[in-house]
C-alpha positions as CSV (number, residue, x, y, z in Angstrom):
1,M,7.1,4.3,-7.1
2,A,8.2,7.7,-5.7
3,E,5.6,9.5,-7.8
4,L,2.8,7.6,-6.0
5,L,3.8,8.9,-2.6
6,D,2.5,12.1,-1.1
7,P,5.6,14.3,-0.6
8,A,3.8,16.2,2.1
9,I,3.5,13.1,4.3
10,L,7.2,12.3,3.7
11,R,8.3,15.9,4.4
12,L,6.1,16.6,7.4
13,S,6.4,13.3,9.2
14,K,9.0,13.6,11.9
15,Y,9.8,9.9,12.4
16,A,9.6,6.6,10.6
17,E,9.2,3.2,12.1
18,V,11.4,0.4,10.6
19,K,9.7,-3.0,11.0
20,T,12.0,-6.0,10.8
21,I,12.1,-9.6,11.8
22,G,14.9,-10.5,14.3
23,R,17.5,-12.5,12.4
24,R,18.1,-14.9,15.3
25,S,14.8,-14.7,17.3
26,G,12.4,-14.6,14.4
27,L,10.3,-12.1,16.4
28,A,8.8,-8.9,14.9
29,R,10.8,-5.8,15.8
30,C,10.1,-2.1,15.4
31,T,12.5,0.8,15.7
32,T,11.7,4.5,15.5
33,V,14.2,6.5,13.5
34,C,14.7,10.1,12.2
35,F,14.8,10.0,8.4
36,A,15.0,12.1,5.3
37,W,13.4,11.5,1.9
38,S,15.2,12.1,-1.4
39,D,15.1,10.6,-4.9
40,G,12.7,7.7,-4.0
41,A,14.6,6.6,-1.0
42,I,14.6,6.9,2.8
43,Y,17.9,8.0,4.3
44,V,18.8,7.2,7.9
45,L,21.9,7.2,10.1
46,A,22.1,4.0,12.2
47,H,24.0,4.3,15.4
48,R,26.7,1.8,16.2
49,G,26.5,-0.3,19.4
50,S,29.1,-0.2,22.1
51,D,30.9,-3.0,20.2
52,G,31.3,-0.7,17.2
53,R,28.9,-2.7,15.0
54,P,25.7,-1.3,13.5
55,G,22.7,-1.4,15.7
56,Q,20.5,-4.5,15.8
57,W,17.7,-3.1,13.6
58,L,20.2,-2.5,10.7
59,R,21.7,-5.9,11.1
60,N,18.2,-7.4,10.9
61,V,17.4,-5.4,7.8
62,C,20.7,-6.4,6.1
63,A,20.1,-10.0,7.0
64,A,16.6,-10.0,5.5
65,G,17.5,-7.7,2.6
66,S,14.2,-5.8,3.1
67,A,11.9,-4.3,5.7
68,V,8.7,-2.4,6.0
69,V,9.0,1.3,6.9
70,S,5.9,3.2,8.3
71,I,5.7,6.9,7.7
72,G,2.6,8.9,8.3
73,G,0.4,5.8,8.5
74,L,1.7,4.5,5.2
75,D,3.6,1.2,5.1
76,L,6.4,1.0,2.5
77,N,8.3,-2.1,1.4
78,V,12.0,-1.2,1.2
79,T,15.3,-2.8,0.3
80,V,18.6,-1.8,1.9
81,D,21.2,-0.2,-0.4
82,T,24.5,0.1,1.4
83,A,26.9,2.7,0.1
84,Q,30.3,2.0,-1.4
85,D,31.9,5.1,0.0
86,E,30.7,5.3,3.6
87,H,32.3,8.7,4.3
88,L,30.6,10.4,1.3
89,A,27.3,8.7,2.0
90,R,27.5,9.8,5.6
91,A,28.0,13.4,4.5
92,L,25.0,13.1,2.1
93,V,22.7,11.7,4.8
94,I,23.8,14.3,7.4
95,G,23.1,17.1,4.9
96,L,19.6,15.7,4.2
97,L,18.9,15.3,8.0
98,R,20.3,18.8,8.7
99,H,17.9,20.3,6.1
100,K,15.0,18.5,7.7
101,Y,15.7,18.7,11.4
102,G,18.0,21.7,11.7
103,G,21.8,21.8,11.8
104,H,22.1,22.0,15.6
105,A,20.1,18.9,16.3
106,V,21.9,16.8,13.8
107,T,25.3,18.0,14.9
108,S,24.5,16.9,18.4
109,W,23.4,13.5,17.2
110,H,26.0,12.3,14.8
111,P,29.3,14.1,14.2
112,S,31.8,11.7,15.8
113,T,29.7,8.6,16.3
114,G,30.6,6.9,13.0
115,A,27.0,6.3,12.4
116,V,26.2,4.1,9.5
117,P,24.5,5.8,6.5
118,V,21.6,3.8,5.3
119,R,19.6,4.2,2.0
120,L,16.3,2.3,2.0
121,V,14.9,2.2,-1.5
122,V,11.1,2.1,-1.6
123,D,9.9,-0.9,-3.7
124,R,6.2,-0.5,-3.2
125,V,3.5,0.5,-0.8
126,A,2.8,-2.5,1.3
127,E,-0.6,-4.0,1.0
128,A,-2.8,-4.2,4.0
129,P,-3.6,-7.8,5.1
130,K,-7.0,-8.9,3.6
131,D,-8.5,-9.2,7.1
132,A,-7.6,-5.6,7.8
133,V,-9.2,-4.5,4.5
134,A,-12.4,-6.5,5.3
135,L,-12.6,-4.9,8.8
136,A,-12.1,-1.4,7.3
137,E,-14.8,-1.9,4.7
138,S,-17.3,-3.3,7.3
139,G,-16.6,-0.3,9.6
140,T,-15.8,-2.6,12.6
141,S,-12.6,-3.0,14.5
């Protein structure tokens, strides 16, 4: 799958939108995150809430086991892959984010927060709904 994605879009896009369904509400949710791309996966650090638990968006993704991530206008179906060794995974994700966003910015975001490292593996490019395809082909919106 990774070979089908344009690396320039993944490299130049500053943010990604994680689209989930609320695990209790059943409502569509969208969260904007900073991300890094490496080895066919999207890497994110998810902040913990005031209760010390991962943020709602990550809990929704984990409950569903999958989500849609939008980057540069491209929708990607992803599955969550939680790391065995959170400390090593956090160091990897911070390194990737520092490379993309610059060391100072990332240091101010995450050093002592205990942010949760998240690896979202791209399964496939999401298909546009048939109605959207028909509208695009007809030139109307």
